[in-house]
N, C-alpha and C positions, 0 to 999 in steps of 0.2 A: 374459557380463554386462559384462565390461570393454569390449567393442566397443559395447554398447548405451549405456554411460555416455559413452564418447568420441563416439559419434554424437549423443547428446542434447546434449552440450556444444558440439559443432560447429554443430548446428542452432540452438542458443540464441545463439551468437556471430554467426551469419549473420543471424538475426532482429534482433538489436540493431544491427548495422551497417546493415541495410536501414531500420530505423526512423530511425536517424540521418540517412541519405541523404534519406529522405522529409521529415524535419523541415527539412533544409537547403533542399529544394525548395519547401516550403510556407510560406515567408515569413520564415524566419530569415536569409535572405540578401537583400541589397539588389537590387532589380530593375534591369536595365540602364537607363541614362538614354536618353531619346528623342533620336534623332540624325537629321539630314538631311545627305546627301552627294550628290556628283555625280561620275561617272567622267570628266567633262569638265574639271573643275578642282577643286583642293583649297581648303580654307578659307583665305581671305585672299590667294589667288592670282588672276592675271588670267583673266578669262573669254575663251575663244577667240573670235576674230572671227566665226566661223560663226554665233554666237548673238546677234549685234549688227546694227545698221543698216548696218554696213560689210560684213557677210557676208550670209547667207541670212535673218537675223532670225527664226530658229526657236528654239523653247524648248529649253533644255538638258535632258539626262536627269537626273532626280532620283530618289533612293532614300531611304527612311527605315526606321527600326527603333526598337524600344523603346517602341512606342505603348502607353500604359497600358491594362490589360485592360478597364476599364469605359468606354472611349471610344466615343461614339456617332457622331462625325464628326470630320473633320480640315478645317482651313482652311490654305491656302497664300497668303501675301502676299509679293510681291517689290516692293521699293521702293528708292529712291535718295535718301538724306537730304542729298546734296551739291549739289542743283540750285539755281541753274544753274551756280554756280562753287564748287568746294570751298573756295576761299579766302574766299568770302563767301556761304555757302548761305543761301537765304531760303525754301525750301520742300522738301517731300519729294515726289518724283515717283513715282507708282505705275505699275509695269510689268505687274503680273499679279495678279489676284485669283481664287482658286478656293475654293469652299466646298462643304460637304456631301460631301466626299471620304469614301468608305467607309473605316472604320477597318481593315479587313482588306486594303486595297490596300497595296502596298509601294513605290509610286513612280509617276512619270509618265515615259513614254518620250520620247526625243528627237523634236523636231519634231511633237509630239503635237497633232493637231487634235481627236482623240477623247480626252476625259478619262475617268478611271475611271467605270464605270457608276454613275449616280446623282449624280455631282459636277456642280456648276453653276459657270459662269463669271460673274465680275463685270466691271464696266467698269474699264479702266485710264485713266490721265490723258490718253491720246490720244483717249478716247471710244469705244474699241473693246472688244468682248468678247474676251478671250483675251490672249495674250502679246504684249508689245511690248518688243523687246530694248534693251539699252543703246545710247545715242546721245548721249553727253555733249557739250555745246557747247564746253566748255573744261576742261582738266585731267583728272586721274584721279579717277573717282568710285567709290564703294562701293555695291554692290548686295546688299541684305539679303534672303535667301530665308528667310522665317520660316514655320515649321510649327507649328500649334496643334492640340492634342487637346482636344475639347470633350465635355462630358457630355450634350449635346443635339444634334439636327440642327436646322439653321436654316430648313428648308423653302424655298420659292421666294420670294426677296426682290425679284424683278422687276428685273433688271439693276442690282444695287446697286454703289455705289462703296465704296472701302475703309472709309470712316467708318461707313457703314451696317452693313457686316459686323462691324466692331469693336464697334459699339453692340449688335448682336444677340448677340455672343458674350461680352459683359461678364458677369463672375461665373460663367462656365461653362468657363473654361480649366482643364484638369487636367494639362496637360503642354505643353511647348514646346521647340523646337529651332531653331537658326539656322545658316545657311551664308552666308558673305560672299564675294563675288567682286568683282574690281575691273576697270575698263576705262577706257582712254584712247584716243581716236581716233587712228588712224595717219596720217590725212590732215589 
């Protein structure tokens, strides 16, 4: 009988510990924040020349995590608020617009011409679909890699510019993250 009581107490303790672990996983702990990173450069560090007009002008590898569970699509916008001169900026230059990125994707590979399946490219300020790397005319510029989680998909916006994508995603942003890289021409 003594072993039965001990076994019952041990089983009860195990069940209570399991319930506590379940409660911690089911919402009593804060979800990790959405994050965008690159193995090519850290936040606020210089973007390697490879990804600029002085290099191969290919897109850097990007990775993300912490996407909210009810996300229907992601949007990536890369822009430079320091154009043309960081000492006297008068416009934001758009380098890359990608929308309808599947929420289960975890990033974009380096030099990626092929976006995650279902993702769509918008126009950059050079008038091209796809990535256009840093090429600042003067000084060190900042390049904001902004990732947005949306509660909708945007469908085909027919070669949109940044402003059209931003208008379509208004009131649908449920998470966001940012990675900043810098660049100054060597020549």
